[in-house]
C-alpha positions as semicolon CSV with decimal commas, in nm:
position;residue;x (nm);y (nm);z (nm)
1;M;0,838;-0,295;5,550
2;P;0,628;0,026;5,642
3;A;0,397;0,135;5,382
4;L;0,524;0,381;5,118
5;G;0,383;0,737;5,134
6;G;0,235;0,945;4,871
7;T;0,543;1,149;4,814
8;R;0,814;1,081;4,584
9;H;1,128;0,907;4,719
10;A;1,491;0,866;4,570
11;V;1,571;0,545;4,755
12;S;1,935;0,406;4,770
13;I;1,957;0,037;4,674
14;G;2,149;-0,029;4,999
15;L;1,844;0,092;5,187
16;V;1,603;-0,135;5,017
17;A;1,505;-0,472;5,135
18;T;1,597;-0,760;4,930
19;L;1,281;-0,856;4,753
20;V;0,923;-0,772;4,877
21;G;0,704;-1,043;4,741
22;A;0,770;-1,305;4,505
23;L;1,019;-1,313;4,208
24;A;1,018;-1,606;3,961
25;I;1,269;-1,578;3,693
26;S;1,345;-1,860;3,432
27;A;1,570;-1,834;3,137
28;T;1,445;-1,976;2,808
29;L;1,611;-2,103;2,493
30;P;1,566;-1,930;2,182
31;A;1,327;-2,207;2,051
32;N;1,120;-2,520;2,164
33;A;1,176;-2,447;2,522
34;S;0,930;-2,397;2,795
35;T;0,880;-2,076;2,971
36;V;0,681;-1,947;3,260
37;S;0,501;-1,685;3,042
38;D;0,135;-1,729;2,941
39;S;0,235;-1,621;2,568
40;S;0,532;-1,615;2,328
41;P;0,808;-1,375;2,444
42;P;0,894;-1,083;2,197
43;D;1,150;-1,129;1,931
44;N;1,503;-1,031;2,057
45;A;1,648;-0,691;1,953
46;A;1,967;-0,776;1,787
47;G;2,279;-0,638;1,981
48;V;2,107;-0,503;2,280
49;V;1,920;-0,645;2,595
50;T;1,553;-0,536;2,629
51;V;1,322;-0,543;2,892
52;V;0,924;-0,506;2,906
53;A;0,739;-0,420;3,218
54;A;0,368;-0,507;3,201
55;P;0,166;-0,463;3,489
56;E;-0,123;-0,698;3,569
57;N;-0,493;-0,611;3,551
58;S;-0,422;-0,340;3,258
59;G;-0,237;-0,149;3,525
60;V;-0,511;-0,045;3,751
61;L;-0,443;-0,082;4,116
62;G;-0,726;-0,079;4,378
63;D;-0,727;-0,047;4,741
64;G;-0,583;-0,378;4,921
65;A;-0,449;-0,517;4,589
66;P;-0,102;-0,611;4,540
67;L;0,112;-0,452;4,251
68;S;0,229;-0,747;4,008
69;V;0,437;-0,661;3,720
70;R;0,521;-0,907;3,457
71;V;0,891;-0,857;3,310
72;T;1,027;-0,996;2,995
73;I;1,397;-0,981;2,963
74;A;1,547;-1,064;2,602
75;N;1,925;-1,094;2,533
76;G;1,982;-0,998;2,190
77;T;2,362;-0,982;2,231
78;D;2,626;-1,241;2,171
79;E;2,723;-1,258;2,559
80;A;2,535;-1,416;2,843
81;V;2,375;-1,195;3,082
82;D;2,494;-1,324;3,440
83;N;2,489;-1,189;3,801
84;A;2,222;-0,919;3,705
85;T;1,954;-0,795;3,937
86;A;1,601;-0,671;3,863
87;R;1,474;-0,397;4,031
88;L;1,106;-0,248;4,046
89;H;1,074;0,113;4,082
90;L;0,760;0,284;4,213
91;D;0,636;0,645;4,307
92;L;0,287;0,659;4,450
93;A;0,276;1,029;4,408
94;P;0,003;1,071;4,130
95;L;0,162;1,222;3,796
96;A;0,028;1,573;3,727
97;G;-0,176;1,532;3,433
98;A;-0,128;1,355;3,085
99;D;0,179;1,570;2,994
100;S;0,351;1,442;3,300
101;V;0,261;1,066;3,188
102;R;0,398;1,133;2,865
103;Q;0,718;1,297;2,978
104;W;0,765;0,990;3,209
105;L;0,704;0,726;2,977
106;S;0,903;0,876;2,676
107;S;1,207;0,927;2,869
108;D;1,526;0,751;2,756
109;Q;1,683;0,757;3,093
110;P;1,678;0,475;3,350
111;P;1,407;0,528;3,612
112;S;1,530;0,734;3,918
113;I;1,247;0,686;4,144
114;G;1,229;0,474;4,445
115;V;1,341;0,095;4,417
116;V;1,058;-0,109;4,619
117;A;1,194;-0,460;4,513
118;T;1,497;-0,635;4,390
119;G;1,600;-0,997;4,283
120;P;1,835;-1,202;4,137
121;V;1,812;-1,270;3,746
122;V;1,925;-1,605;3,647
123;D;2,190;-1,637;3,381
124;I;2,042;-1,562;3,014
125;A;2,232;-1,686;2,721
126;P;2,265;-1,526;2,401
127;G;1,938;-1,523;2,236
128;A;1,732;-1,635;2,516
129;T;1,456;-1,462;2,700
130;A;1,368;-1,470;3,093
131;V;1,030;-1,402;3,231
132;A;0,946;-1,273;3,568
133;T;0,682;-1,153;3,792
134;L;0,783;-0,871;4,043
135;T;0,491;-0,849;4,312
136;L;0,467;-0,571;4,580
137;P;0,221;-0,683;4,857
138;A;-0,107;-0,470;4,915
139;E;0,027;-0,377;5,271
140;A;0,327;-0,219;5,140
141;I;0,106;0,012;4,922
142;D;-0,087;0,317;5,029
143;L;-0,278;0,515;4,769
144;A;-0,380;0,781;5,014
145;G;-0,719;0,783;4,875
146;Q;-0,586;0,979;4,543
147;F;-0,705;0,862;4,192
148;G;-0,429;0,889;3,919
149;A;-0,153;0,762;3,723
150;R;0,181;0,670;3,916
151;A;0,506;0,604;3,767
152;I;0,666;0,269;3,773
153;G;0,983;0,126;3,637
154;V;1,173;-0,204;3,593
155;S;1,567;-0,186;3,560
156;I;1,805;-0,439;3,503
157;V;2,170;-0,390;3,644
158;D;2,498;-0,594;3,654
159;S;2,696;-0,684;3,979
160;A;2,852;-0,319;3,977
161;G;2,503;-0,154;3,984
162;E;2,525;-0,050;3,608
163;N;2,204;-0,040;3,385
164;I;2,195;-0,307;3,144
165;A;1,824;-0,248;3,046
166;F;1,514;-0,072;3,181
167;D;1,157;-0,013;3,078
168;R;0,912;0,265;3,208
169;S;0,551;0,207;3,262
170;A;0,258;0,339;3,470
171;I;-0,022;0,238;3,668
172;V;-0,364;0,381;3,759
173;G;-0,417;0,412;4,125
174;Q;-0,795;0,364;4,169
175;P;-0,890;0,405;4,555
176;S;-1,249;0,267;4,639
177;G;-1,508;0,523;4,528
178;T;-1,266;0,717;4,296
179;S;-1,258;0,730;3,905
180;A;-1,217;0,979;3,638
181;P;-1,459;1,088;3,351
182;S;-1,425;0,867;3,043
183;A;-1,208;0,986;2,762
184;G;-1,230;0,887;2,402
185;F;-0,985;0,657;2,244
186;V;-0,951;0,583;1,864
187;V;-0,683;0,395;1,662
188;I;-0,629;0,481;1,283
189;A;-0,533;0,181;1,081
190;P;-0,464;0,127;0,730
191;V;-0,668;-0,109;0,498
192;I;-0,394;-0,182;0,229
193;A;-0,212;-0,450;0,042
194;P;0,170;-0,363;0,068
195;D;0,301;-0,678;-0,105
196;A;0,073;-0,678;-0,381
197;R;0,158;-0,475;-0,682
198;G;-0,063;-0,392;-0,974
199;R;-0,287;-0,163;-1,138
200;Y;-0,562;-0,367;-0,990
201;L;-0,559;-0,674;-0,759
202;S;-0,601;-1,019;-0,923
203;A;-0,857;-1,295;-0,794
204;E;-0,557;-1,467;-0,641
205;Q;-0,441;-1,159;-0,456
206;L;-0,783;-1,075;-0,331
207;T;-0,839;-1,428;-0,203
208;A;-0,514;-1,379;-0,006
209;L;-0,648;-1,052;0,141
210;A;-0,979;-1,220;0,233
211;A;-0,815;-1,519;0,407
212;P;-0,893;-1,599;0,763
213;N;-0,558;-1,432;0,860
214;G;-0,565;-1,180;0,582
215;T;-0,598;-0,806;0,591
216;L;-0,969;-0,765;0,546
217;P;-1,076;-0,994;0,830
218;R;-0,833;-0,828;1,055
219;A;-0,941;-0,489;0,974
220;I;-1,301;-0,584;1,032
221;E;-1,232;-0,733;1,365
222;A;-1,056;-0,426;1,460
223;A;-1,324;-0,194;1,346
224;E;-1,592;-0,403;1,503
225;T;-1,429;-0,283;1,846
226;G;-1,586;0,041;1,785
227;A;-1,259;0,238;1,832
228;V;-1,074;0,183;1,535
229;A;-1,093;0,408;1,218
230;L;-0,987;0,289;0,862
231;G;-0,792;0,437;0,609
232;I;-0,905;0,214;0,292
233;D;-0,698;0,162;-0,025
234;P;-0,952;0,220;-0,289
235;R;-0,780;-0,027;-0,523
236;I;-0,913;-0,312;-0,298
237;I;-1,278;-0,186;-0,324
238;A;-1,221;-0,115;-0,721
239;S;-1,049;-0,468;-0,786
240;V;-1,328;-0,656;-0,604
241;R;-1,618;-0,482;-0,788
242;G;-1,435;-0,467;-1,112
243;L;-1,404;-0,859;-1,125
244;G;-1,779;-0,884;-1,101
245;A;-1,913;-1,238;-1,083
246;A;-1,536;-1,370;-1,107
247;A;-1,443;-1,191;-0,763
248;P;-1,363;-1,429;-0,501
249;E;-1,662;-1,482;-0,263
250;G;-1,452;-1,423;0,056
251;A;-1,367;-1,089;-0,088
252;V;-1,715;-0,986;-0,162
253;A;-1,839;-1,107;0,183
254;A;-1,557;-0,913;0,364
255;L;-1,668;-0,595;0,187
256;E;-2,029;-0,658;0,298
257;R;-1,926;-0,730;0,646
258;L;-1,691;-0,401;0,653
259;D;-1,975;-0,198;0,546
260;E;-2,214;-0,364;0,792
261;A;-1,955;-0,284;1,091
262;G;-1,978;0,084;1,007
263;P;-1,650;0,240;1,116
264;E;-1,524;0,556;1,055
265;T;-1,342;0,561;0,719
266;F;-1,152;0,779;0,469
267;A;-1,007;0,693;0,144
268;L;-0,626;0,649;0,124
269;R;-0,471;0,753;-0,225
270;W;-0,472;0,473;-0,503
271;S;-0,253;0,179;-0,414
272;D;-0,180;0,357;-0,094
273;A;0,055;0,612;-0,286
274;D;0,268;0,855;-0,093
275;P;0,029;1,148;-0,060
276;L;0,331;1,413;-0,070
277;A;0,523;1,239;-0,378
278;A;0,431;1,540;-0,566
279;V;0,553;1,824;-0,354
280;G;0,785;2,014;-0,542
281;S;0,722;1,836;-0,873
282;L;0,356;1,954;-0,917
283;E;0,115;2,200;-0,796
284;T;-0,078;1,924;-0,572
285;A;0,072;1,706;-0,307
286;S;0,013;1,395;-0,513
287;P;-0,049;1,301;-0,871
288;P;-0,447;1,305;-0,898
289;V;-0,637;1,002;-1,034
290;L;-0,727;1,074;-1,402
291;G;-1,066;0,978;-1,570
292;A;-1,253;0,880;-1,253
293;G;-1,563;0,957;-1,434
294;S;-1,484;0,743;-1,744
295;D;-1,542;0,399;-1,804
296;V;-1,273;0,136;-1,707
297;L;-1,192;-0,084;-1,996
298;G;-1,114;-0,435;-1,988
299;D;-0,837;-0,610;-2,188
300;N;-1,068;-0,656;-2,483
301;G;-1,208;-0,285;-2,488
302;A;-1,509;-0,363;-2,322
303;A;-1,641;-0,098;-2,071
304;S;-1,765;-0,208;-1,730
305;A;-1,804;0,071;-1,513
306;T;-1,657;0,423;-1,419
307;L;-1,383;0,447;-1,174
308;D;-1,583;0,653;-0,960
309;Q;-1,835;0,371;-0,947
310;L;-1,595;0,102;-0,855
311;T;-1,438;0,288;-0,576
312;D;-1,760;0,434;-0,433
313;W;-1,780;0,378;-0,054
314;P;-1,978;0,556;0,247
315;H;-1,676;0,697;0,392
316;T;-1,761;0,936;0,686
317;L;-1,441;1,111;0,684
318;S;-1,356;1,319;0,352
319;D;-1,057;1,488;0,207
320;W;-0,806;1,331;0,432
321;V;-0,441;1,232;0,368
322;W;-0,210;1,023;0,580
323;P;0,154;1,064;0,510
324;A;0,452;0,851;0,628
325;D;0,599;0,966;0,952
326;G;0,859;1,229;0,915
327;T;0,758;1,305;0,578
328;L;0,528;1,614;0,647
329;G;0,718;1,946;0,585
330;P;0,635;2,303;0,561
331;D;0,652;2,279;0,189
332;A;0,354;2,051;0,186
333;V;0,120;2,276;0,318
334;A;0,042;2,481;0,006
335;P;0,019;2,176;-0,226
336;L;-0,209;1,999;0,018
337;A;-0,447;2,293;0,028
338;A;-0,427;2,329;-0,341
339;E;-0,551;1,966;-0,376
340;G;-0,847;2,029;-0,164
341;V;-0,726;1,842;0,140
342;G;-0,905;1,934;0,455
343;T;-0,731;1,731;0,727
344;V;-0,376;1,541;0,728
345;L;-0,304;1,314;0,985
346;A;0,027;1,397;1,175
347;H;0,260;1,237;1,423
348;A;0,334;1,479;1,710
349;S;0,700;1,495;1,591
350;D;0,566;1,660;1,276
351;V;0,425;1,960;1,448
352;V;0,520;2,219;1,677
353;G;0,323;2,264;1,993
354;G;0,286;1,884;2,088
355;V;-0,030;1,694;2,110
356;G;-0,368;1,822;2,025
357;L;-0,632;1,644;1,838
358;V;-0,699;1,928;1,591
359;R;-0,465;2,181;1,499
360;A;-0,497;2,466;1,219
361;L;-0,225;2,453;0,960
362;D;-0,363;2,740;0,750
363;S;-0,715;2,876;0,687
364;G;-0,836;2,560;0,516
365;L;-0,602;2,287;0,633
366;R;-0,599;2,101;0,960
367;A;-0,401;1,852;1,133
368;V;-0,502;1,571;1,336
369;V;-0,199;1,512;1,574
370;S;-0,165;1,160;1,718
371;D;-0,036;1,085;2,061
372;P;0,324;0,980;2,040
373;V;0,312;0,743;2,364
374;A;-0,007;0,599;2,267
375;T;0,109;0,567;1,884
376;A;0,434;0,394;1,994
377;A;0,255;0,163;2,240
378;V;0,001;0,050;1,981
379;R;0,258;0,003;1,710
380;N;0,485;-0,206;1,951
381;A;0,199;-0,429;2,077
382;A;0,067;-0,476;1,707
383;A;0,407;-0,585;1,591
384;S;0,440;-0,852;1,860
385;T;0,271;-1,173;1,934
386;S;0,337;-1,135;2,337
387;L;0,080;-1,081;2,546
388;H;0,315;-0,902;2,747
389;D;0,372;-0,624;2,494
390;R;-0,012;-0,598;2,475
391;R;-0,051;-0,556;2,868
392;A;0,245;-0,306;2,860
393;A;0,064;-0,106;2,581
394;V;-0,276;-0,112;2,762
395;A;-0,108;0,013;3,090
396;E;0,035;0,316;2,929
397;I;-0,268;0,401;2,734
398;S;-0,462;0,361;3,071
399;A;-0,265;0,613;3,250
400;L;-0,297;0,878;2,949
401;L;-0,655;0,835;2,956
402;A;-0,689;0,844;3,343
403;S;-0,469;1,172;3,326
404;S;-0,699;1,353;3,092
405;P;-1,026;1,421;3,259
406;S;-1,076;1,734;3,082
407;L;-1,002;1,568;2,738
408;T;-1,308;1,685;2,508
409;T;-1,166;1,514;2,200
410;P;-1,029;1,148;2,133
411;L;-0,677;1,047;2,221
412;V;-0,557;0,944;1,878
413;A;-0,304;0,657;1,810
414;L;-0,178;0,574;1,469
415;A;-0,133;0,228;1,380
416;E;0,173;0,118;1,172
417;R;0,134;0,302;0,848
418;T;0,236;0,032;0,620
419;A;0,109;-0,275;0,801
420;A;-0,211;-0,433;0,813
421;P;-0,408;-0,448;1,159
422;T;-0,318;-0,745;1,358
423;P;-0,505;-0,936;1,637
424;Q;-0,287;-0,791;1,897
425;L;-0,408;-0,434;1,784
426;T;-0,769;-0,552;1,831
427;G;-0,673;-0,701;2,165
428;V;-0,525;-0,355;2,277
429;V;-0,827;-0,169;2,174
430;S;-1,063;-0,412;2,342
431;D;-0,880;-0,420;2,670
432;V;-0,839;-0,018;2,667
433;L;-1,225;0,011;2,593
434;A;-1,280;-0,226;2,913
435;L;-1,140;0,039;3,134
436;P;-1,392;0,244;3,337
437;W;-1,232;0,579;3,215
438;A;-1,210;0,481;2,838
439;R;-1,474;0,496;2,564
440;S;-1,496;0,471;2,189
441;G;-1,391;0,801;2,028
442;S;-1,522;0,952;1,716
443;L;-1,307;1,166;1,458
444;G;-1,603;1,308;1,283
445;P;-1,735;1,556;1,521
446;A;-1,394;1,650;1,652
447;T;-1,276;1,734;1,306
448;S;-1,578;1,892;1,153
449;P;-1,516;2,250;0,999
450;G;-1,688;2,431;1,275
451;T;-1,463;2,279;1,562
452;A;-1,218;2,505;1,712
453;A;-0,854;2,455;1,642
454;S;-0,538;2,565;1,803
455;D;-0,296;2,716;1,521
456;T;0,008;2,513;1,486
457;A;0,302;2,479;1,236
458;I;0,490;2,192;1,089
459;T;0,835;2,143;1,204
460;D;1,125;2,135;0,959
461;D;1,338;1,909;1,155
462;N;1,453;1,564;1,057
463;R;1,266;1,544;0,726
464;L;1,269;1,203;0,585
465;E;1,336;1,167;0,214
466;R;1,009;1,128;0,019
467;I;0,970;0,906;-0,289
468;P;1,116;1,078;-0,608
469;L;0,864;1,141;-0,871
470;D;1,024;1,340;-1,152
471;T;1,162;1,030;-1,325
472;L;0,848;0,852;-1,321
473;L;0,644;1,179;-1,433
474;E;0,905;1,197;-1,727
475;V;0,810;0,856;-1,842
476;E;0,443;0,907;-1,809
477;R;0,484;1,212;-2,043
478;G;0,650;0,998;-2,317
479;D;0,354;0,749;-2,260
480;A;0,092;1,032;-2,297
481;E;0,261;1,130;-2,640
482;F;0,234;0,770;-2,751
483;S;-0,121;0,753;-2,654
484;R;-0,215;1,013;-2,898
485;I;-0,252;0,733;-3,180
486;A;-0,557;0,632;-2,973
487;V;-0,882;0,710;-3,092
488;D;-0,980;0,811;-2,718
489;P;-0,651;0,826;-2,527
490;A;-0,832;0,910;-2,196
491;P;-0,825;0,545;-2,085
492;L;-0,473;0,482;-2,163
493;L;-0,391;0,795;-1,968
494;A;-0,578;0,684;-1,676
495;D;-0,441;0,345;-1,657
496;R;-0,089;0,481;-1,668
497;R;-0,171;0,722;-1,388
498;L;-0,296;0,423;-1,168
499;D;0,056;0,239;-1,251
500;L;0,240;0,567;-1,146
501;L;0,049;0,570;-0,824
502;D;0,113;0,197;-0,761
503;S;0,459;0,263;-0,819
504;I;0,487;0,520;-0,560
505;A;0,289;0,310;-0,284
506;L;0,405;0,345;0,092
507;G;0,538;0,004;0,182
508;G;0,599;-0,104;-0,170
509;E;0,904;-0,211;-0,335
510;N;1,218;0,032;-0,306
511;I;1,213;0,322;-0,573
512;V;1,476;0,155;-0,786
513;A;1,246;-0,165;-0,835
514;A;0,931;0,058;-0,870
515;E;1,107;0,258;-1,148
516;T;1,213;-0,064;-1,331
517;R;0,867;-0,195;-1,302
518;Y;0,716;0,110;-1,431
519;R;0,946;0,148;-1,747
520;A;0,864;-0,226;-1,808
521;Q;0,503;-0,124;-1,821
522;S;0,572;0,172;-2,035
523;D;0,784;-0,058;-2,284
524;A;0,476;-0,301;-2,297
525;L;0,253;-0,004;-2,357
526;R;0,451;0,133;-2,655
527;S;0,501;-0,215;-2,829
528;A;0,145;-0,316;-2,816
529;V;0,110;-0,143;-3,169
530;Q;0,332;-0,280;-3,423
531;V;0,372;-0,414;-3,789
532;A;0,340;-0,785;-3,807
533;E;0,659;-0,959;-3,923
534;S;0,634;-1,109;-4,292
535;A;0,795;-1,362;-4,509
536;T;0,912;-1,258;-4,868
537;I;0,605;-1,126;-5,063
538;N;0,575;-1,175;-5,432
539;L;0,462;-0,869;-5,639
540;L;0,365;-0,987;-5,983
541;A;0,197;-0,670;-6,122
542;E;0,359;-0,347;-6,234
543;R;0,106;-0,176;-6,004
544;T;-0,037;-0,317;-5,708
545;S;-0,124;-0,290;-5,340
546;L;0,143;-0,401;-5,094
547;P;-0,050;-0,568;-4,787
548;V;0,094;-0,466;-4,425
549;T;-0,046;-0,640;-4,113
550;V;-0,084;-0,386;-3,826
551;Q;-0,154;-0,529;-3,470
552;N;-0,315;-0,352;-3,189
553;G;-0,288;-0,522;-2,842
554;L;-0,443;-0,192;-2,662
555;P;-0,776;-0,203;-2,521
556;V;-0,885;0,091;-2,721
557;P;-0,889;0,150;-3,124
558;V;-0,588;0,349;-3,262
559;T;-0,544;0,532;-3,586
560;V;-0,178;0,490;-3,744
561;Y;-0,034;0,556;-4,074
562;V;0,151;0,273;-4,259
563;A;0,488;0,415;-4,413
564;V;0,678;0,215;-4,674
565;E;1,031;0,290;-4,767
566;P;1,216;0,082;-5,034
567;V;1,569;0,063;-4,983
568;T;1,665;0,084;-5,358
569;G;1,491;0,262;-5,650
570;Q;1,345;-0,075;-5,791
571;L;1,002;-0,003;-5,629
572;R;0,812;0,336;-5,607
573;V;0,564;0,403;-5,317
574;E;0,273;0,575;-5,442
575;N;0,115;0,676;-5,131
576;P;0,375;0,712;-4,831
577;R;0,117;0,742;-4,560
578;V;-0,167;0,508;-4,551
579;E;-0,417;0,590;-4,280
580;T;-0,521;0,265;-4,098
581;T;-0,770;0,261;-3,802
582;V;-0,723;-0,076;-3,614
583;P;-0,987;-0,181;-3,350
584;A;-0,903;-0,271;-2,991
585;A;-0,739;-0,598;-2,946
586;S;-0,728;-0,706;-3,327
587;Q;-0,525;-0,648;-3,644
588;V;-0,590;-0,488;-3,987
589;R;-0,436;-0,544;-4,316
590;A;-0,363;-0,198;-4,473
591;L;-0,292;-0,191;-4,853
592;V;-0,011;0,041;-4,965
593;P;-0,038;0,135;-5,346
594;V;0,311;0,068;-5,511
595;Q;0,470;0,054;-5,870
596;S;0,733;-0,202;-5,961
597;L;0,990;-0,064;-6,190
598;V;1,221;-0,347;-6,261
599;N;1,233;-0,715;-6,170
600;G;1,415;-0,866;-5,898
601;D;1,445;-0,885;-5,515
602;V;1,426;-0,583;-5,316
603;D;1,412;-0,495;-4,931
604;I;1,154;-0,242;-4,803
605;R;1,143;-0,072;-4,454
606;V;0,781;-0,075;-4,300
607;S;0,690;0,146;-3,993
608;I;0,368;0,290;-3,868
609;R;0,357;0,643;-3,750
610;A;0,145;0,891;-3,540
611;A;-0,020;1,175;-3,719
612;D;0,279;1,398;-3,630
613;G;0,527;1,168;-3,808
614;A;0,654;1,003;-3,483
615;T;0,762;0,654;-3,525
616;I;0,542;0,389;-3,349
617;G;0,699;0,074;-3,234
618;S;0,989;-0,055;-3,430
619;T;1,065;-0,038;-3,804
620;I;1,091;-0,396;-3,980
621;E;1,255;-0,497;-4,308
622;V;1,043;-0,716;-4,539
623;P;1,199;-0,877;-4,869
624;L;0,993;-0,828;-5,188
625;N;1,001;-1,044;-5,504
626;L;0,940;-0,810;-5,814
627;Q;0,823;-1,002;-6,131
628;A;0,639;-0,714;-6,315
629;G;0,671;-0,873;-6,654
630;W;0,472;-1,174;-6,563
631;E;0,154;-0,971;-6,586
632;T;0,195;-0,933;-6,988
633;T;0,338;-1,285;-7,020
634;G;0,059;-1,415;-6,830
635;T;-0,202;-1,258;-7,028
636;I;-0,065;-1,357;-7,341
637;A;-0,031;-1,709;-7,242
638;I;-0,365;-1,714;-7,103
639;G;-0,511;-1,590;-7,430
640;A;-0,312;-1,823;-7,639
641;V;-0,436;-2,117;-7,444
642;I;-0,799;-1,984;-7,489
643;A;-0,746;-1,954;-7,856
644;I;-0,597;-2,306;-7,889
645;L;-0,891;-2,448;-7,676
646;F;-1,148;-2,255;-7,911
647;A;-0,958;-2,380;-8,244
648;L;-0,946;-2,748;-8,105
649;G;-1,333;-2,714;-8,030
650;L;-1,392;-2,592;-8,355
651;V;-1,220;-2,854;-8,555
652;R;-1,385;-3,133;-8,363
653;D;-1,740;-2,968;-8,422
654;I;-1,659;-2,963;-8,793
655;R;-1,559;-3,330;-8,808
656;R;-1,844;-3,433;-8,624
657;R;-2,065;-3,255;-8,856
658;R;-1,881;-3,433;-9,169
659;E;-1,920;-3,769;-9,008
660;Q;-2,295;-3,718;-8,967
661;R;-2,341;-3,620;-9,344
662;T;-2,133;-3,915;-9,475
663;P;-2,386;-4,180;-9,408
664;K;-2,670;-3,987;-9,561
665;E;-2,492;-3,958;-9,883
666;T;-2,411;-4,321;-9,917
667;S;-2,764;-4,434;-9,861
668;S;-2,906;-4,211;-10,144
669;P;-3,048;-4,407;-10,482
């Protein structure tokens, strides 16, 4: 076969030689079966046949080198794939810049460029995977001395020539003595705990995060590559510090290691709450944290540190937000600006004007726009355990970087928004940085206020539904009303706001489950102050004080008013509102002055009220036994007993004196 030239060919299948090079294809069973692959194949997509094309050597092709492409074919259908043919497509004409690379890689059409190799595919059973290597010999390749990205593709066709599946990729031709200036590359990844719910994380949850395969070690490994910026959930940092000496050693060590790694970081919202949840409900885009400068109280009311102190971290990027894909709409611009946000991370599909690291949304708000192809490549590889997916991602990113010689700002890829970094992510970044035309990028200089930015706008197409907030805010307002009984309600309000933010976490439970949990927390709060149940109380005096025990399960002292209402007229309550202050996590006995009007059994209703008269907790009924006459009768009885005892003592004394005189009188002469 003559060497292919540098112009693009549309080659008919019938004009192509059968197979140039070696094609080795073997089918693998879904589990416990051998494969020619050197890594685990990707999970099969249900209902479709998928193919992944992964060029060898990170997609770099030099003079005198063959082109080898690893092909993974996964049959996710219920029918076998038989009598199929694998085809390798290649166009040696360099793609004209990064936009052409993106257009080629993002197209959803089968590759139409020249077919340079074909070969039969063995039958693939339902749920099985086949792995192949397509190789084009060096003598069949002519780079014509031109450096640049080239389009390649793999298609799987049936016996009639109809496409079953296809994949597009790219290689970088690097003839001897050629290269491109290095371009910056950076991945932005979250450090979150999407499966761990709660205002703060427990020691057990932190232990899991810091485990060898946990979120923290993986995030640190990614950060140590030098090209991964991290958005960190402040709840993780605060939880470790809040536990003090009880914090797991692994979690403490992980934070220290992360600090030493020194990656670019910014703070996510508490619990990684949806940063756009309040758009349309509040003036700001998200509910702000309350009481950040106030002491955080333990369950017993003891203060430890302020929330600002617990969350303090040397972030290099400030006032950043990272919404979920597809939720950034034009209505978010004003609330974000009102909140003081300076930079919003955006997917290319969220803005008008395509890719560009920094784009101005208004005078004070900028968007960092990620590259859609690099983002998709990073996410696909990170979600897989397959080395093929990793190689495929590196080849695509390599082609983008090699086609951007004038790129003065980094190429940005966004990792999966609600998933922790994986070893595959670290592998992709490391492999990319090993390329001659790639270097670690930095977001700080590129996004500083003085940096020029192209104007852009947020698209209004295909907006995804944001987490609804109005219902949760209504519950929070009710909790705020209740919290007025606290001597200092600020800690309670701050805690409930953290609970609310945890309920709108991206990647957390669905909104129905989140609302149910938030309401349950509200019920627990409002039942923390209550009247203790009591057995029958005996009142033996006409006027006395009725003891009522008030329990306070809150971490702050409260001031309430005990109210007693008799069911009948047998009892008169002389003070209907007895003010009582109950220390944190304790109980106090309040004394309510009452007067018994008649004897007998009577029920009373006991409740506690706020200063405005609102009932706190549940009203309980307490039975009383009134025996007011026993006070007089008892006094007479006791007086009679004393008189009798006195009389008996007097009689005994008189007798003793008489007995002492009688012997003396008898002995007289």
